[in-house]
CHARMM internal coordinates of N, CA and C (Angstrom, degrees):
IC EDIT
DIST 1 N 1 CA 1.4442
DIST 1 CA 1 C 1.5276
ANGL 1 N 1 CA 1 C 108.72
DIST 1 C 2 N 1.3089
ANGL 1 CA 1 C 2 N 116.96
DIHE 1 N 1 CA 1 C 2 N 139.76
DIST 2 N 2 CA 1.4546
ANGL 1 C 2 N 2 CA 123.05
DIHE 1 CA 1 C 2 N 2 CA 179.06
DIST 2 CA 2 C 1.5187
ANGL 2 N 2 CA 2 C 109.29
DIHE 1 C 2 N 2 CA 2 C -105.35
DIST 2 C 3 N 1.3306
ANGL 2 CA 2 C 3 N 116.21
DIHE 2 N 2 CA 2 C 3 N 131.88
DIST 3 N 3 CA 1.4623
ANGL 2 C 3 N 3 CA 121.09
DIHE 2 CA 2 C 3 N 3 CA 175.74
DIST 3 CA 3 C 1.5130
ANGL 3 N 3 CA 3 C 109.03
DIHE 2 C 3 N 3 CA 3 C -95.41
DIST 3 C 4 N 1.3248
ANGL 3 CA 3 C 4 N 115.72
DIHE 3 N 3 CA 3 C 4 N 146.33
DIST 4 N 4 CA 1.4587
ANGL 3 C 4 N 4 CA 120.96
DIHE 3 CA 3 C 4 N 4 CA 177.42
DIST 4 CA 4 C 1.5154
ANGL 4 N 4 CA 4 C 107.53
DIHE 3 C 4 N 4 CA 4 C -141.31
DIST 4 C 5 N 1.3238
ANGL 4 CA 4 C 5 N 116.84
DIHE 4 N 4 CA 4 C 5 N 120.93
DIST 5 N 5 CA 1.4581
ANGL 4 C 5 N 5 CA 121.12
DIHE 4 CA 4 C 5 N 5 CA 178.31
DIST 5 CA 5 C 1.5227
ANGL 5 N 5 CA 5 C 108.23
DIHE 4 C 5 N 5 CA 5 C -111.22
DIST 5 C 6 N 1.3376
ANGL 5 CA 5 C 6 N 115.83
DIHE 5 N 5 CA 5 C 6 N 126.22
DIST 6 N 6 CA 1.4601
ANGL 5 C 6 N 6 CA 121.97
DIHE 5 CA 5 C 6 N 6 CA 179.72
DIST 6 CA 6 C 1.5171
ANGL 6 N 6 CA 6 C 108.18
DIHE 5 C 6 N 6 CA 6 C -115.44
DIST 6 C 7 N 1.3298
ANGL 6 CA 6 C 7 N 115.95
DIHE 6 N 6 CA 6 C 7 N 121.23
DIST 7 N 7 CA 1.4628
ANGL 6 C 7 N 7 CA 121.69
DIHE 6 CA 6 C 7 N 7 CA -178.33
DIST 7 CA 7 C 1.5247
ANGL 7 N 7 CA 7 C 110.45
DIHE 6 C 7 N 7 CA 7 C -93.23
DIST 7 C 8 N 1.3302
ANGL 7 CA 7 C 8 N 115.60
DIHE 7 N 7 CA 7 C 8 N 135.32
DIST 8 N 8 CA 1.4700
ANGL 7 C 8 N 8 CA 121.16
DIHE 7 CA 7 C 8 N 8 CA 176.90
DIST 8 CA 8 C 1.5237
ANGL 8 N 8 CA 8 C 110.12
DIHE 7 C 8 N 8 CA 8 C -73.79
DIST 8 C 9 N 1.3350
ANGL 8 CA 8 C 9 N 117.66
DIHE 8 N 8 CA 8 C 9 N 159.96
DIST 9 N 9 CA 1.4652
ANGL 8 C 9 N 9 CA 120.06
DIHE 8 CA 8 C 9 N 9 CA 175.17
DIST 9 CA 9 C 1.5305
ANGL 9 N 9 CA 9 C 110.38
DIHE 8 C 9 N 9 CA 9 C -57.93
DIST 9 C 10 N 1.3208
ANGL 9 CA 9 C 10 N 117.04
DIHE 9 N 9 CA 9 C 10 N 147.17
DIST 10 N 10 CA 1.4700
ANGL 9 C 10 N 10 CA 122.32
DIHE 9 CA 9 C 10 N 10 CA -175.27
DIST 10 CA 10 C 1.5231
ANGL 10 N 10 CA 10 C 113.22
DIHE 9 C 10 N 10 CA 10 C -57.93
DIST 10 C 11 N 1.3057
ANGL 10 CA 10 C 11 N 118.34
DIHE 10 N 10 CA 10 C 11 N -38.58
DIST 11 N 11 CA 1.4636
ANGL 10 C 11 N 11 CA 121.38
DIHE 10 CA 10 C 11 N 11 CA -175.47
DIST 11 CA 11 C 1.5228
ANGL 11 N 11 CA 11 C 112.97
DIHE 10 C 11 N 11 CA 11 C -96.09
DIST 11 C 12 N 1.3164
ANGL 11 CA 11 C 12 N 117.66
DIHE 11 N 11 CA 11 C 12 N 24.05
DIST 12 N 12 CA 1.4661
ANGL 11 C 12 N 12 CA 121.55
DIHE 11 CA 11 C 12 N 12 CA -177.04
DIST 12 CA 12 C 1.5271
ANGL 12 N 12 CA 12 C 109.55
DIHE 11 C 12 N 12 CA 12 C -109.91
DIST 12 C 13 N 1.3220
ANGL 12 CA 12 C 13 N 116.40
DIHE 12 N 12 CA 12 C 13 N 120.93
DIST 13 N 13 CA 1.4594
ANGL 12 C 13 N 13 CA 121.09
DIHE 12 CA 12 C 13 N 13 CA 175.26
DIST 13 CA 13 C 1.5214
ANGL 13 N 13 CA 13 C 109.32
DIHE 12 C 13 N 13 CA 13 C -83.76
DIST 13 C 14 N 1.2989
ANGL 13 CA 13 C 14 N 116.21
DIHE 13 N 13 CA 13 C 14 N 143.79
DIST 14 N 14 CA 1.4614
ANGL 13 C 14 N 14 CA 121.01
DIHE 13 CA 13 C 14 N 14 CA 179.83
DIST 14 CA 14 C 1.5273
ANGL 14 N 14 CA 14 C 111.71
DIHE 13 C 14 N 14 CA 14 C -56.04
DIST 14 C 15 N 1.3211
ANGL 14 CA 14 C 15 N 116.97
DIHE 14 N 14 CA 14 C 15 N -34.70
DIST 15 N 15 CA 1.4702
ANGL 14 C 15 N 15 CA 120.88
DIHE 14 CA 14 C 15 N 15 CA -178.93
DIST 15 CA 15 C 1.5275
ANGL 15 N 15 CA 15 C 112.49
DIHE 14 C 15 N 15 CA 15 C -69.98
DIST 15 C 16 N 1.3350
ANGL 15 CA 15 C 16 N 117.68
DIHE 15 N 15 CA 15 C 16 N -15.29
DIST 16 N 16 CA 1.4667
ANGL 15 C 16 N 16 CA 121.80
DIHE 15 CA 15 C 16 N 16 CA 179.51
DIST 16 CA 16 C 1.5325
ANGL 16 N 16 CA 16 C 113.06
DIHE 15 C 16 N 16 CA 16 C -85.91
DIST 16 C 17 N 1.3212
ANGL 16 CA 16 C 17 N 116.94
DIHE 16 N 16 CA 16 C 17 N -7.59
DIST 17 N 17 CA 1.4617
ANGL 16 C 17 N 17 CA 121.70
DIHE 16 CA 16 C 17 N 17 CA -178.18
DIST 17 CA 17 C 1.5273
ANGL 17 N 17 CA 17 C 109.05
DIHE 16 C 17 N 17 CA 17 C -89.17
DIST 17 C 18 N 1.3289
ANGL 17 CA 17 C 18 N 116.33
DIHE 17 N 17 CA 17 C 18 N 124.38
DIST 18 N 18 CA 1.4673
ANGL 17 C 18 N 18 CA 121.22
DIHE 17 CA 17 C 18 N 18 CA 176.87
DIST 18 CA 18 C 1.5220
ANGL 18 N 18 CA 18 C 107.66
DIHE 17 C 18 N 18 CA 18 C -82.63
DIST 18 C 19 N 1.3281
ANGL 18 CA 18 C 19 N 116.48
DIHE 18 N 18 CA 18 C 19 N 126.57
DIST 19 N 19 CA 1.4626
ANGL 18 C 19 N 19 CA 121.30
DIHE 18 CA 18 C 19 N 19 CA -178.16
DIST 19 CA 19 C 1.5230
ANGL 19 N 19 CA 19 C 110.20
DIHE 18 C 19 N 19 CA 19 C -118.82
DIST 19 C 20 N 1.3225
ANGL 19 CA 19 C 20 N 114.39
DIHE 19 N 19 CA 19 C 20 N 136.36
DIST 20 N 20 CA 1.4643
ANGL 19 C 20 N 20 CA 121.06
DIHE 19 CA 19 C 20 N 20 CA 176.45
DIST 20 CA 20 C 1.5199
ANGL 20 N 20 CA 20 C 107.41
DIHE 19 C 20 N 20 CA 20 C -133.92
DIST 20 C 21 N 1.3280
ANGL 20 CA 20 C 21 N 116.40
DIHE 20 N 20 CA 20 C 21 N 128.47
DIST 21 N 21 CA 1.4605
ANGL 20 C 21 N 21 CA 121.05
DIHE 20 CA 20 C 21 N 21 CA 179.12
DIST 21 CA 21 C 1.5209
ANGL 21 N 21 CA 21 C 108.22
DIHE 20 C 21 N 21 CA 21 C -122.95
DIST 21 C 22 N 1.3340
ANGL 21 CA 21 C 22 N 115.40
DIHE 21 N 21 CA 21 C 22 N 128.37
DIST 22 N 22 CA 1.4620
ANGL 21 C 22 N 22 CA 121.94
DIHE 21 CA 21 C 22 N 22 CA -178.25
DIST 22 CA 22 C 1.5243
ANGL 22 N 22 CA 22 C 108.03
DIHE 21 C 22 N 22 CA 22 C -127.68
DIST 22 C 23 N 1.3321
ANGL 22 CA 22 C 23 N 116.51
DIHE 22 N 22 CA 22 C 23 N 130.58
DIST 23 N 23 CA 1.4572
ANGL 22 C 23 N 23 CA 120.33
DIHE 22 CA 22 C 23 N 23 CA 176.07
DIST 23 CA 23 C 1.5177
ANGL 23 N 23 CA 23 C 108.62
DIHE 22 C 23 N 23 CA 23 C -113.97
DIST 23 C 24 N 1.3206
ANGL 23 CA 23 C 24 N 115.29
DIHE 23 N 23 CA 23 C 24 N 129.15
DIST 24 N 24 CA 1.4634
ANGL 23 C 24 N 24 CA 121.23
DIHE 23 CA 23 C 24 N 24 CA 178.86
DIST 24 CA 24 C 1.5196
ANGL 24 N 24 CA 24 C 108.66
DIHE 23 C 24 N 24 CA 24 C -141.06
DIST 24 C 25 N 1.3045
ANGL 24 CA 24 C 25 N 116.88
DIHE 24 N 24 CA 24 C 25 N 113.25
DIST 25 N 25 CA 1.4591
ANGL 24 C 25 N 25 CA 120.45
DIHE 24 CA 24 C 25 N 25 CA 179.91
DIST 25 CA 25 C 1.5143
ANGL 25 N 25 CA 25 C 111.56
DIHE 24 C 25 N 25 CA 25 C 61.88
DIST 25 C 26 N 1.3335
ANGL 25 CA 25 C 26 N 116.71
DIHE 25 N 25 CA 25 C 26 N -124.07
DIST 26 N 26 CA 1.4668
ANGL 25 C 26 N 26 CA 121.73
DIHE 25 CA 25 C 26 N 26 CA -179.32
DIST 26 CA 26 C 1.5195
ANGL 26 N 26 CA 26 C 112.23
DIHE 25 C 26 N 26 CA 26 C -96.74
DIST 26 C 27 N 1.3187
ANGL 26 CA 26 C 27 N 117.57
DIHE 26 N 26 CA 26 C 27 N 20.94
DIST 27 N 27 CA 1.4656
ANGL 26 C 27 N 27 CA 122.39
DIHE 26 CA 26 C 27 N 27 CA -174.47
DIST 27 CA 27 C 1.5290
ANGL 27 N 27 CA 27 C 110.26
DIHE 26 C 27 N 27 CA 27 C -127.93
DIST 27 C 28 N 1.3290
ANGL 27 CA 27 C 28 N 115.89
DIHE 27 N 27 CA 27 C 28 N 135.53
DIST 28 N 28 CA 1.4623
ANGL 27 C 28 N 28 CA 121.65
DIHE 27 CA 27 C 28 N 28 CA 172.98
DIST 28 CA 28 C 1.5210
ANGL 28 N 28 CA 28 C 107.08
DIHE 27 C 28 N 28 CA 28 C -119.15
DIST 28 C 29 N 1.3270
ANGL 28 CA 28 C 29 N 115.91
DIHE 28 N 28 CA 28 C 29 N 126.44
DIST 29 N 29 CA 1.4613
ANGL 28 C 29 N 29 CA 121.02
DIHE 28 CA 28 C 29 N 29 CA -179.57
DIST 29 CA 29 C 1.5276
ANGL 29 N 29 CA 29 C 108.30
DIHE 28 C 29 N 29 CA 29 C -114.17
DIST 29 C 30 N 1.3304
ANGL 29 CA 29 C 30 N 116.23
DIHE 29 N 29 CA 29 C 30 N 126.92
DIST 30 N 30 CA 1.4632
ANGL 29 C 30 N 30 CA 122.31
DIHE 29 CA 29 C 30 N 30 CA 175.98
DIST 30 CA 30 C 1.5252
ANGL 30 N 30 CA 30 C 107.89
DIHE 29 C 30 N 30 CA 30 C -115.77
DIST 30 C 31 N 1.3235
ANGL 30 CA 30 C 31 N 116.06
DIHE 30 N 30 CA 30 C 31 N 126.17
DIST 31 N 31 CA 1.4636
ANGL 30 C 31 N 31 CA 121.16
DIHE 30 CA 30 C 31 N 31 CA 179.43
DIST 31 CA 31 C 1.5217
ANGL 31 N 31 CA 31 C 107.93
DIHE 30 C 31 N 31 CA 31 C -119.39
DIST 31 C 32 N 1.3316
ANGL 31 CA 31 C 32 N 115.63
DIHE 31 N 31 CA 31 C 32 N 121.68
DIST 32 N 32 CA 1.4656
ANGL 31 C 32 N 32 CA 121.98
DIHE 31 CA 31 C 32 N 32 CA 177.50
DIST 32 CA 32 C 1.5213
ANGL 32 N 32 CA 32 C 108.03
DIHE 31 C 32 N 32 CA 32 C -113.18
DIST 32 C 33 N 1.3298
ANGL 32 CA 32 C 33 N 115.70
DIHE 32 N 32 CA 32 C 33 N 124.78
DIST 33 N 33 CA 1.4611
ANGL 32 C 33 N 33 CA 121.21
DIHE 32 CA 32 C 33 N 33 CA 178.20
DIST 33 CA 33 C 1.5218
ANGL 33 N 33 CA 33 C 107.82
DIHE 32 C 33 N 33 CA 33 C -113.72
DIST 33 C 34 N 1.3274
ANGL 33 CA 33 C 34 N 115.84
DIHE 33 N 33 CA 33 C 34 N 120.26
DIST 34 N 34 CA 1.4596
ANGL 33 C 34 N 34 CA 122.34
DIHE 33 CA 33 C 34 N 34 CA -177.16
DIST 34 CA 34 C 1.5232
ANGL 34 N 34 CA 34 C 110.37
DIHE 33 C 34 N 34 CA 34 C -88.60
DIST 34 C 35 N 1.3423
ANGL 34 CA 34 C 35 N 117.48
DIHE 34 N 34 CA 34 C 35 N 158.25
DIST 35 N 35 CA 1.4662
ANGL 34 C 35 N 35 CA 120.80
DIHE 34 CA 34 C 35 N 35 CA -178.38
DIST 35 CA 35 C 1.5303
ANGL 35 N 35 CA 35 C 113.93
DIHE 34 C 35 N 35 CA 35 C -56.83
DIST 35 C 36 N 1.3363
ANGL 35 CA 35 C 36 N 117.45
DIHE 35 N 35 CA 35 C 36 N -26.83
DIST 36 N 36 CA 1.4696
ANGL 35 C 36 N 36 CA 120.65
DIHE 35 CA 35 C 36 N 36 CA -179.61
DIST 36 CA 36 C 1.5304
ANGL 36 N 36 CA 36 C 112.61
DIHE 35 C 36 N 36 CA 36 C -85.35
DIST 36 C 37 N 1.3491
ANGL 36 CA 36 C 37 N 117.48
DIHE 36 N 36 CA 36 C 37 N 6.58
DIST 37 N 37 CA 1.4568
ANGL 36 C 37 N 37 CA 121.41
DIHE 36 CA 36 C 37 N 37 CA 177.96
DIST 37 CA 37 C 1.5177
ANGL 37 N 37 CA 37 C 114.63
DIHE 36 C 37 N 37 CA 37 C 92.44
DIST 37 C 38 N 1.3214
ANGL 37 CA 37 C 38 N 117.88
DIHE 37 N 37 CA 37 C 38 N -5.46
DIST 38 N 38 CA 1.4635
ANGL 37 C 38 N 38 CA 121.34
DIHE 37 CA 37 C 38 N 38 CA 179.00
DIST 38 CA 38 C 1.5260
ANGL 38 N 38 CA 38 C 109.18
DIHE 37 C 38 N 38 CA 38 C -68.70
DIST 38 C 39 N 1.3319
ANGL 38 CA 38 C 39 N 116.53
DIHE 38 N 38 CA 38 C 39 N 134.99
DIST 39 N 39 CA 1.4664
ANGL 38 C 39 N 39 CA 121.38
DIHE 38 CA 38 C 39 N 39 CA 179.89
DIST 39 CA 39 C 1.5282
ANGL 39 N 39 CA 39 C 108.93
DIHE 38 C 39 N 39 CA 39 C -119.85
DIST 39 C 40 N 1.3197
ANGL 39 CA 39 C 40 N 115.65
DIHE 39 N 39 CA 39 C 40 N 127.08
DIST 40 N 40 CA 1.4609
ANGL 39 C 40 N 40 CA 123.23
DIHE 39 CA 39 C 40 N 40 CA 177.29
DIST 40 CA 40 C 1.5264
ANGL 40 N 40 CA 40 C 107.31
DIHE 39 C 40 N 40 CA 40 C -116.36
DIST 40 C 41 N 1.3280
ANGL 40 CA 40 C 41 N 116.11
DIHE 40 N 40 CA 40 C 41 N 118.40
DIST 41 N 41 CA 1.4633
ANGL 40 C 41 N 41 CA 121.56
DIHE 40 CA 40 C 41 N 41 CA -179.42
DIST 41 CA 41 C 1.5228
ANGL 41 N 41 CA 41 C 108.36
DIHE 40 C 41 N 41 CA 41 C -114.89
DIST 41 C 42 N 1.3261
ANGL 41 CA 41 C 42 N 116.41
DIHE 41 N 41 CA 41 C 42 N 126.72
DIST 42 N 42 CA 1.4519
ANGL 41 C 42 N 42 CA 121.98
DIHE 41 CA 41 C 42 N 42 CA 177.56
DIST 42 CA 42 C 1.5193
ANGL 42 N 42 CA 42 C 108.18
DIHE 41 C 42 N 42 CA 42 C -117.37
DIST 42 C 43 N 1.3287
ANGL 42 CA 42 C 43 N 116.12
DIHE 42 N 42 CA 42 C 43 N 125.02
DIST 43 N 43 CA 1.4615
ANGL 42 C 43 N 43 CA 121.59
DIHE 42 CA 42 C 43 N 43 CA 179.21
DIST 43 CA 43 C 1.5264
ANGL 43 N 43 CA 43 C 107.18
DIHE 42 C 43 N 43 CA 43 C -112.86
DIST 43 C 44 N 1.3371
ANGL 43 CA 43 C 44 N 115.40
DIHE 43 N 43 CA 43 C 44 N 115.53
DIST 44 N 44 CA 1.4598
ANGL 43 C 44 N 44 CA 120.93
DIHE 43 CA 43 C 44 N 44 CA -176.09
DIST 44 CA 44 C 1.5217
ANGL 44 N 44 CA 44 C 110.24
DIHE 43 C 44 N 44 CA 44 C -108.66
DIST 44 C 45 N 1.3312
ANGL 44 CA 44 C 45 N 114.85
DIHE 44 N 44 CA 44 C 45 N 122.40
DIST 45 N 45 CA 1.4571
ANGL 44 C 45 N 45 CA 122.05
DIHE 44 CA 44 C 45 N 45 CA 175.34
DIST 45 CA 45 C 1.5218
ANGL 45 N 45 CA 45 C 107.74
DIHE 44 C 45 N 45 CA 45 C -121.86
DIST 45 C 46 N 1.3048
ANGL 45 CA 45 C 46 N 117.34
DIHE 45 N 45 CA 45 C 46 N 170.88
DIST 46 N 46 CA 1.4640
ANGL 45 C 46 N 46 CA 120.11
DIHE 45 CA 45 C 46 N 46 CA -176.03
DIST 46 CA 46 C 1.5235
ANGL 46 N 46 CA 46 C 112.95
DIHE 45 C 46 N 46 CA 46 C -62.07
DIST 46 C 47 N 1.3265
ANGL 46 CA 46 C 47 N 117.74
DIHE 46 N 46 CA 46 C 47 N -28.38
DIST 47 N 47 CA 1.4620
ANGL 46 C 47 N 47 CA 120.35
DIHE 46 CA 46 C 47 N 47 CA -175.47
DIST 47 CA 47 C 1.5265
ANGL 47 N 47 CA 47 C 115.17
DIHE 46 C 47 N 47 CA 47 C -113.64
DIST 47 C 48 N 1.3472
ANGL 47 CA 47 C 48 N 117.70
DIHE 47 N 47 CA 47 C 48 N -2.35
DIST 48 N 48 CA 1.4679
ANGL 47 C 48 N 48 CA 119.07
DIHE 47 CA 47 C 48 N 48 CA 179.26
DIST 48 CA 48 C 1.5235
ANGL 48 N 48 CA 48 C 111.08
DIHE 47 C 48 N 48 CA 48 C -164.18
DIST 48 C 49 N 1.3136
ANGL 48 CA 48 C 49 N 114.76
DIHE 48 N 48 CA 48 C 49 N 159.88
DIST 49 N 49 CA 1.4616
ANGL 48 C 49 N 49 CA 122.69
DIHE 48 CA 48 C 49 N 49 CA 173.50
DIST 49 CA 49 C 1.5171
ANGL 49 N 49 CA 49 C 107.17
DIHE 48 C 49 N 49 CA 49 C -126.01
DIST 49 C 50 N 1.3265
ANGL 49 CA 49 C 50 N 116.33
DIHE 49 N 49 CA 49 C 50 N 129.03
DIST 50 N 50 CA 1.4592
ANGL 49 C 50 N 50 CA 122.37
DIHE 49 CA 49 C 50 N 50 CA -179.99
DIST 50 CA 50 C 1.5184
ANGL 50 N 50 CA 50 C 108.58
DIHE 49 C 50 N 50 CA 50 C -114.12
DIST 50 C 51 N 1.3361
ANGL 50 CA 50 C 51 N 116.29
DIHE 50 N 50 CA 50 C 51 N 134.19
DIST 51 N 51 CA 1.4619
ANGL 50 C 51 N 51 CA 121.94
DIHE 50 CA 50 C 51 N 51 CA 178.31
DIST 51 CA 51 C 1.5200
ANGL 51 N 51 CA 51 C 108.30
DIHE 50 C 51 N 51 CA 51 C -115.51
DIST 51 C 52 N 1.3335
ANGL 51 CA 51 C 52 N 116.63
DIHE 51 N 51 CA 51 C 52 N 124.82
DIST 52 N 52 CA 1.4655
ANGL 51 C 52 N 52 CA 122.90
DIHE 51 CA 51 C 52 N 52 CA 177.25
DIST 52 CA 52 C 1.5253
ANGL 52 N 52 CA 52 C 108.92
DIHE 51 C 52 N 52 CA 52 C -122.10
DIST 52 C 53 N 1.3235
ANGL 52 CA 52 C 53 N 116.19
DIHE 52 N 52 CA 52 C 53 N 146.73
DIST 53 N 53 CA 1.4635
ANGL 52 C 53 N 53 CA 121.42
DIHE 52 CA 52 C 53 N 53 CA 176.69
DIST 53 CA 53 C 1.5272
ANGL 53 N 53 CA 53 C 109.14
DIHE 52 C 53 N 53 CA 53 C -136.24
DIST 53 C 54 N 1.3293
ANGL 53 CA 53 C 54 N 115.58
DIHE 53 N 53 CA 53 C 54 N 159.46
DIST 54 N 54 CA 1.4638
ANGL 53 C 54 N 54 CA 118.99
DIHE 53 CA 53 C 54 N 54 CA 177.64
DIST 54 CA 54 C 1.5324
ANGL 54 N 54 CA 54 C 111.91
DIHE 53 C 54 N 54 CA 54 C -89.40
DIST 54 C 55 N 1.3225
ANGL 54 CA 54 C 55 N 117.32
DIHE 54 N 54 CA 54 C 55 N -9.17
DIST 55 N 55 CA 1.4689
ANGL 54 C 55 N 55 CA 123.46
DIHE 54 CA 54 C 55 N 55 CA 174.42
DIST 55 CA 55 C 1.5241
ANGL 55 N 55 CA 55 C 107.55
DIHE 54 C 55 N 55 CA 55 C -143.85
DIST 55 C 56 N 1.3201
ANGL 55 CA 55 C 56 N 118.10
DIHE 55 N 55 CA 55 C 56 N 157.13
DIST 56 N 56 CA 1.4655
ANGL 55 C 56 N 56 CA 119.86
DIHE 55 CA 55 C 56 N 56 CA -178.38
DIST 56 CA 56 C 1.5292
ANGL 56 N 56 CA 56 C 112.40
DIHE 55 C 56 N 56 CA 56 C -64.63
DIST 56 C 57 N 1.3317
ANGL 56 CA 56 C 57 N 115.12
DIHE 56 N 56 CA 56 C 57 N 143.11
DIST 57 N 57 CA 1.4593
ANGL 56 C 57 N 57 CA 121.21
DIHE 56 CA 56 C 57 N 57 CA 170.46
DIST 57 CA 57 C 1.5242
ANGL 57 N 57 CA 57 C 108.52
DIHE 56 C 57 N 57 CA 57 C -77.33
DIST 57 C 58 N 1.3147
ANGL 57 CA 57 C 58 N 116.83
DIHE 57 N 57 CA 57 C 58 N 158.12
DIST 58 N 58 CA 1.4642
ANGL 57 C 58 N 58 CA 122.21
DIHE 57 CA 57 C 58 N 58 CA 177.30
DIST 58 CA 58 C 1.5283
ANGL 58 N 58 CA 58 C 108.02
DIHE 57 C 58 N 58 CA 58 C -95.22
DIST 58 C 59 N 1.3254
ANGL 58 CA 58 C 59 N 116.96
DIHE 58 N 58 CA 58 C 59 N 122.06
DIST 59 N 59 CA 1.4614
ANGL 58 C 59 N 59 CA 122.01
DIHE 58 CA 58 C 59 N 59 CA 177.32
DIST 59 CA 59 C 1.5198
ANGL 59 N 59 CA 59 C 107.82
DIHE 58 C 59 N 59 CA 59 C -80.80
DIST 59 C 60 N 1.3345
ANGL 59 CA 59 C 60 N 117.53
DIHE 59 N 59 CA 59 C 60 N 115.45
DIST 60 N 60 CA 1.4633
ANGL 59 C 60 N 60 CA 121.98
DIHE 59 CA 59 C 60 N 60 CA -177.55
DIST 60 CA 60 C 1.5246
ANGL 60 N 60 CA 60 C 113.03
DIHE 59 C 60 N 60 CA 60 C -80.70
DIST 60 C 61 N 1.3369
ANGL 60 CA 60 C 61 N 117.34
DIHE 60 N 60 CA 60 C 61 N -5.04
DIST 61 N 61 CA 1.4535
ANGL 60 C 61 N 61 CA 120.78
DIHE 60 CA 60 C 61 N 61 CA 176.89
DIST 61 CA 61 C 1.5198
ANGL 61 N 61 CA 61 C 114.42
DIHE 60 C 61 N 61 CA 61 C 79.46
DIST 61 C 62 N 1.3308
ANGL 61 CA 61 C 62 N 117.48
DIHE 61 N 61 CA 61 C 62 N 1.27
DIST 62 N 62 CA 1.4634
ANGL 61 C 62 N 62 CA 120.95
DIHE 61 CA 61 C 62 N 62 CA -179.54
DIST 62 CA 62 C 1.5325
ANGL 62 N 62 CA 62 C 111.68
DIHE 61 C 62 N 62 CA 62 C -121.43
DIST 62 C 63 N 1.3236
ANGL 62 CA 62 C 63 N 115.70
DIHE 62 N 62 CA 62 C 63 N 20.15
DIST 63 N 63 CA 1.4569
ANGL 62 C 63 N 63 CA 120.36
DIHE 62 CA 62 C 63 N 63 CA -178.28
DIST 63 CA 63 C 1.5170
ANGL 63 N 63 CA 63 C 113.81
DIHE 62 C 63 N 63 CA 63 C 90.13
DIST 63 C 64 N 1.3380
ANGL 63 CA 63 C 64 N 116.73
DIHE 63 N 63 CA 63 C 64 N -1.46
DIST 64 N 64 CA 1.4592
ANGL 63 C 64 N 64 CA 120.92
DIHE 63 CA 63 C 64 N 64 CA 177.22
DIST 64 CA 64 C 1.5216
ANGL 64 N 64 CA 64 C 109.74
DIHE 63 C 64 N 64 CA 64 C -112.70
DIST 64 C 65 N 1.3184
ANGL 64 CA 64 C 65 N 114.66
DIHE 64 N 64 CA 64 C 65 N 161.34
DIST 65 N 65 CA 1.4625
ANGL 64 C 65 N 65 CA 121.91
DIHE 64 CA 64 C 65 N 65 CA 177.45
DIST 65 CA 65 C 1.5166
ANGL 65 N 65 CA 65 C 108.22
DIHE 64 C 65 N 65 CA 65 C -127.39
DIST 65 C 66 N 1.3309
ANGL 65 CA 65 C 66 N 116.46
DIHE 65 N 65 CA 65 C 66 N 152.18
DIST 66 N 66 CA 1.4602
ANGL 65 C 66 N 66 CA 121.21
DIHE 65 CA 65 C 66 N 66 CA 177.98
DIST 66 CA 66 C 1.5160
ANGL 66 N 66 CA 66 C 109.95
DIHE 65 C 66 N 66 CA 66 C -121.58
DIST 66 C 67 N 1.3264
ANGL 66 CA 66 C 67 N 114.38
DIHE 66 N 66 CA 66 C 67 N 146.14
DIST 67 N 67 CA 1.4555
ANGL 66 C 67 N 67 CA 121.06
DIHE 66 CA 66 C 67 N 67 CA 173.04
DIST 67 CA 67 C 1.5234
ANGL 67 N 67 CA 67 C 106.52
DIHE 66 C 67 N 67 CA 67 C -80.63
DIST 67 C 68 N 1.3324
ANGL 67 CA 67 C 68 N 118.60
DIHE 67 N 67 CA 67 C 68 N 132.38
DIST 68 N 68 CA 1.4686
ANGL 67 C 68 N 68 CA 120.14
DIHE 67 CA 67 C 68 N 68 CA -178.57
DIST 68 CA 68 C 1.5259
ANGL 68 N 68 CA 68 C 111.81
DIHE 67 C 68 N 68 CA 68 C -61.68
DIST 68 C 69 N 1.3339
ANGL 68 CA 68 C 69 N 114.84
DIHE 68 N 68 CA 68 C 69 N 149.04
DIST 69 N 69 CA 1.4791
ANGL 68 C 69 N 69 CA 121.42
DIHE 68 CA 68 C 69 N 69 CA 178.80
DIST 69 CA 69 C 1.5032
ANGL 69 N 69 CA 69 C 110.49
DIHE 68 C 69 N 69 CA 69 C -64.62
END
COOR INIT
IC SEED 1 N 1 CA 1 C
IC BUILD
């Protein structure tokens, strides 16, 4: 199993993130829209999880990623 940690922008409060969760069949889709327009979409299926973004994540070089400011 691979772990992936994504850090939110420093000046972003959790309450400012718009969250939408949709379940269809064997798939759960979570869409998080940040105040700066960044969109993080996670698609969870029984055998895999796919992460899509509308802009590149920043690789912090320590196994974590950051959402751009």
